[in-house]
N, C-alpha and C positions, 0 to 999 in steps of 0.2 A: 240907055243908061241915064239915070237921073243924077245930077250933080248936087251934092250936099256939102255945104261949107261950115256947118255948125252942128255939134252933137253934145248932149249932156249924158255923162256916164256916172254910175255909182261904182267906186273902186274901193276894195277893202283888202288890207294885208292879212295874212294868215295869223291865227291866234297861236300863242305858245302852248306847248303841251303841258299836261298836268304832271307835277312832280310825284314821287312815290315816298310814302312813309313806311319804312320797313326796318326791322330790327334783326340783328344777328343772334342766332341761338345755336352755338356750337359747343362741343365738349371742351375744345382747347381754349375757348374764350368764355370763362365762367359768368361774367357779367354782361356779355354781349355788347351791344351798342347799336347806334343807328347806322344803316348802310343804304338808305334810299337814294335814288338818282334824280337828277333834274329833268324837267320836261324839255323837249326839243324846241328850237326856235321856229317861229312861223315864217312862211315865205314872204318875199317882198313883191311889189308890183312895179314893173318897168315899162316905159314906152320906148318902142324901137322904131326908128324911121326907116322906111323902105322906098326905093326909087319907083317900083312898079305900080304903086297905088296912087290914085289921083283924086279920090273922093272919100268922104266919111260915111257913105251910104251903108256900109256894113254895120255901123253902130246904131242904125235905126231898128234893127232886129234884136240884137243882143246889147243890153244897156247896163247889165250888172256883171262885174268881174270880181272874183275873190280868189286870192292865192291860197295854197294848201296850208292847213294847220299843222303844227308840230305834233309828234307822237308823245305819248306819256312815258315817264321814266319807269324804271323797275328796280328790283332789289339788286344787291351786290354793287351798288354805285353806278349802275348802267344809265347813261343819259339817253333820253328819248330821241327818236329820229327827227331831223329838221325837215320842215315843209319845203317843197319846191317853189322857186320863184316863178312868177307869171309874167310873160312878155306879151304886150299888146302892140301889134303892128299898126302904125299910122303913117300917113303920107309925109314926105319931107316938107318942112315948113309949118307943121302943125304947132300951135301954141296951146299949152295946157294951163288952165287957170283954176283956182279954188272957187267953187260956186258961190259960197257965202260972202267971202271977203273980196273976191276979184283979184287976189294976188297971183302974179304970174309965176308958175312953177317951172316951166321949161319950154 
């Protein structure tokens, strides 16, 4: 097994879902009105430390991680489904930094 102590990853949170532009048309509400729903929230990306991992070699193969996007809203004021969070497992003691600024994130 080859020991790797540095890795560069591209990580992106999920996009929010599209809202819905919908209008009521019912006999009981003569002028109707808007009733569209909001789009669901996108998922977040989290780093999770694990004891059993001792190298960053897995990140040489998969370098791009993207959380799930939110679902679109619909009529009747229904909000879209939220995207699932993405958990990336890293060794204990891993330091995460912003690539451009070098700011330590965690």
